[in-house]
C-alpha positions as CSV (number, residue, x, y, z in Angstrom):
1,X,81.2,37.5,156.5
2,X,79.3,39.1,153.6
3,X,80.8,42.5,154.3
4,X,84.3,41.0,154.3
5,X,83.6,39.5,150.9
6,X,82.1,42.7,149.6
7,X,85.1,44.7,150.8
8,X,87.5,42.3,149.2
9,X,85.6,42.5,145.9
10,X,85.4,46.3,146.2
11,X,89.2,46.5,146.8
12,X,89.8,44.2,143.8
13,X,87.5,46.4,141.7
14,X,89.3,49.6,142.8
15,X,92.7,48.0,142.0
16,X,91.5,46.9,138.5
17,X,90.0,50.3,137.8
18,X,93.3,52.1,138.8
19,X,95.2,49.7,136.6
20,X,92.8,50.3,133.7
21,X,93.0,54.0,134.2
22,X,96.8,54.0,134.2
23,X,97.0,51.8,131.2
24,X,94.5,54.0,129.3
25,X,96.5,57.2,130.3
26,X,99.7,55.6,129.1
27,X,98.0,54.5,125.8
28,X,96.7,58.1,125.2
29,X,100.1,59.6,126.1
30,X,102.1,57.4,123.8
31,X,99.7,57.1,120.8
32,X,100.6,60.6,119.4
33,X,104.3,59.8,119.7
34,X,103.8,56.6,117.6
35,X,101.8,58.5,115.0
36,X,104.4,61.2,114.8
37,X,107.2,58.6,114.4
38,X,105.4,57.1,111.4
39,X,103.7,59.9,109.7
40,X,106.4,62.6,109.9
41,X,109.8,61.2,109.0
42,X,109.0,59.5,105.7
43,X,107.2,62.5,104.1
44,X,109.8,64.9,105.6
45,X,112.7,62.9,104.1
46,X,110.8,62.7,100.8
47,X,110.4,66.5,100.8
48,X,114.1,67.1,101.6
49,X,115.3,64.7,98.9
50,X,112.7,65.4,96.2
51,X,115.2,67.1,93.9
52,X,117.8,64.5,94.3
53,X,115.9,61.2,94.0
54,X,114.9,59.3,90.9
55,X,111.3,58.5,90.0
56,X,111.5,54.9,91.2
57,X,112.5,56.1,94.7
58,X,109.0,57.4,95.2
59,X,107.7,53.8,95.0
60,X,110.2,52.9,97.8
61,X,109.0,55.8,99.9
62,X,105.4,54.9,99.2
63,X,106.0,51.2,100.2
64,X,107.8,52.3,103.4
65,X,105.0,54.7,104.2
66,X,102.3,52.0,103.7
67,X,104.4,49.4,105.6
68,X,105.0,51.8,108.6
69,X,101.3,52.6,108.6
70,X,100.4,49.0,108.8
71,X,102.9,48.4,111.5
72,X,101.5,51.3,113.5
73,X,97.9,49.9,113.0
74,X,99.0,46.6,114.5
75,X,100.8,48.1,117.4
76,X,98.0,50.6,118.2
77,X,95.3,47.9,117.9
78,X,97.2,45.7,120.4
79,X,97.5,48.6,122.9
80,X,93.9,49.5,122.4
81,X,92.8,45.9,123.0
82,X,94.8,45.8,126.2
83,X,93.0,48.9,127.4
84,X,89.6,47.6,126.5
85,X,90.3,44.3,128.3
86,X,91.5,46.1,131.4
87,X,88.4,48.3,131.4
88,X,86.1,45.3,130.9
89,X,87.8,43.4,133.8
90,X,87.4,46.5,136.0
91,X,83.7,46.8,135.0
92,X,83.1,43.1,135.8
93,X,84.8,43.4,139.1
94,X,82.7,46.4,140.0
95,X,79.5,44.5,139.0
96,X,80.6,41.6,141.2
97,X,81.2,44.0,144.1
98,X,77.8,45.7,143.6
99,X,76.1,42.3,143.5
100,X,77.8,41.2,146.7
101,X,76.7,44.4,148.4
102,X,73.1,43.9,147.2
103,X,73.0,40.3,148.3
104,X,74.5,41.1,151.8
105,X,71.8,43.7,152.5
Protein backbone atom coordinates (compact mmCIF):
# COMPACT_ATOMS: atom_id res chain seq x y z
CA UNK A 1 0.00 0.00 0.00
CA UNK A 2 2.76 2.43 0.97
CA UNK A 3 4.82 1.51 -2.08
CA UNK A 4 1.82 2.08 -4.38
CA UNK A 5 1.40 5.55 -2.87
CA UNK A 6 5.12 6.17 -3.21
CA UNK A 7 5.14 5.05 -6.86
CA UNK A 8 2.13 7.26 -7.61
CA UNK A 9 3.86 10.25 -6.04
CA UNK A 10 7.10 9.42 -7.84
CA UNK A 11 5.29 9.27 -11.20
CA UNK A 12 3.60 12.57 -10.48
CA UNK A 13 6.93 14.12 -9.54
CA UNK A 14 8.53 12.78 -12.73
CA UNK A 15 5.69 14.13 -14.87
CA UNK A 16 5.87 17.55 -13.20
CA UNK A 17 9.66 17.62 -13.60
CA UNK A 18 9.36 16.76 -17.30
CA UNK A 19 6.75 19.48 -17.75
CA UNK A 20 8.91 22.01 -15.90
CA UNK A 21 11.97 21.07 -17.96
CA UNK A 22 10.04 21.41 -21.22
CA UNK A 23 8.60 24.76 -20.14
CA UNK A 24 12.03 26.06 -19.15
CA UNK A 25 13.58 24.88 -22.42
CA UNK A 26 10.84 26.61 -24.39
CA UNK A 27 11.33 29.78 -22.34
CA UNK A 28 15.08 29.80 -22.97
CA UNK A 29 14.60 29.07 -26.66
CA UNK A 30 12.06 31.85 -27.23
CA UNK A 31 13.53 34.54 -24.99
CA UNK A 32 16.27 35.55 -27.41
CA UNK A 33 13.71 35.80 -30.21
CA UNK A 34 11.58 38.18 -28.14
CA UNK A 35 14.61 40.28 -27.29
CA UNK A 36 15.68 40.42 -30.94
CA UNK A 37 12.18 41.44 -32.03
CA UNK A 38 12.26 44.36 -29.61
CA UNK A 39 15.83 45.57 -29.54
CA UNK A 40 16.79 45.25 -33.22
CA UNK A 41 13.97 46.70 -35.40
CA UNK A 42 13.53 50.13 -33.80
CA UNK A 43 17.23 51.09 -33.73
CA UNK A 44 17.68 49.58 -37.21
CA UNK A 45 14.84 51.63 -38.66
CA UNK A 46 16.20 54.71 -36.90
CA UNK A 47 19.63 54.19 -38.45
CA UNK A 48 18.12 53.64 -41.88
CA UNK A 49 15.99 56.76 -41.69
CA UNK A 50 18.32 59.06 -39.73
CA UNK A 51 18.92 61.38 -42.67
CA UNK A 52 15.27 61.62 -43.65
CA UNK A 53 13.47 62.14 -40.33
CA UNK A 54 12.90 65.34 -38.43
CA UNK A 55 14.12 65.94 -34.88
CA UNK A 56 10.76 65.23 -33.24
CA UNK A 57 10.70 61.75 -34.79
CA UNK A 58 13.49 60.77 -32.43
CA UNK A 59 11.05 61.25 -29.57
CA UNK A 60 8.60 58.90 -31.29
CA UNK A 61 11.29 56.28 -31.79
CA UNK A 62 12.43 56.69 -28.18
CA UNK A 63 8.86 56.26 -26.93
CA UNK A 64 8.38 53.21 -29.12
CA UNK A 65 11.64 51.75 -27.85
CA UNK A 66 10.70 52.31 -24.20
CA UNK A 67 7.16 51.01 -24.78
CA UNK A 68 8.38 47.87 -26.51
CA UNK A 69 10.96 47.32 -23.79
CA UNK A 70 8.27 47.57 -21.10
CA UNK A 71 6.06 45.18 -23.08
CA UNK A 72 8.95 42.71 -23.36
CA UNK A 73 9.60 42.98 -19.62
CA UNK A 74 5.96 42.13 -18.85
CA UNK A 75 5.86 39.17 -21.25
CA UNK A 76 9.23 37.85 -20.11
CA UNK A 77 8.29 38.19 -16.44
CA UNK A 78 5.11 36.19 -16.97
CA UNK A 79 6.97 33.43 -18.79
CA UNK A 80 9.68 33.35 -16.13
CA UNK A 81 7.06 33.17 -13.36
CA UNK A 82 5.40 30.22 -15.12
CA UNK A 83 8.76 28.41 -15.24
CA UNK A 84 9.42 29.15 -11.58
CA UNK A 85 5.97 27.89 -10.57
CA UNK A 86 6.43 24.68 -12.58
CA UNK A 87 9.85 24.06 -11.00
CA UNK A 88 8.45 24.74 -7.53
CA UNK A 89 5.58 22.30 -8.10
CA UNK A 90 8.04 19.65 -9.32
CA UNK A 91 10.25 20.19 -6.27
CA UNK A 92 7.29 19.90 -3.90
CA UNK A 93 6.10 16.72 -5.61
CA UNK A 94 9.60 15.25 -5.33
CA UNK A 95 9.73 16.13 -1.63
CA UNK A 96 6.35 14.45 -1.12
CA UNK A 97 7.57 11.33 -2.94
CA UNK A 98 10.75 11.27 -0.86
CA UNK A 99 8.72 11.69 2.33
CA UNK A 100 6.44 8.81 1.30
CA UNK A 101 9.47 6.63 0.59
CA UNK A 102 11.00 7.46 3.96
CA UNK A 103 7.77 6.82 5.88
CA UNK A 104 7.15 3.48 4.12
CA UNK A 105 10.57 2.12 5.12
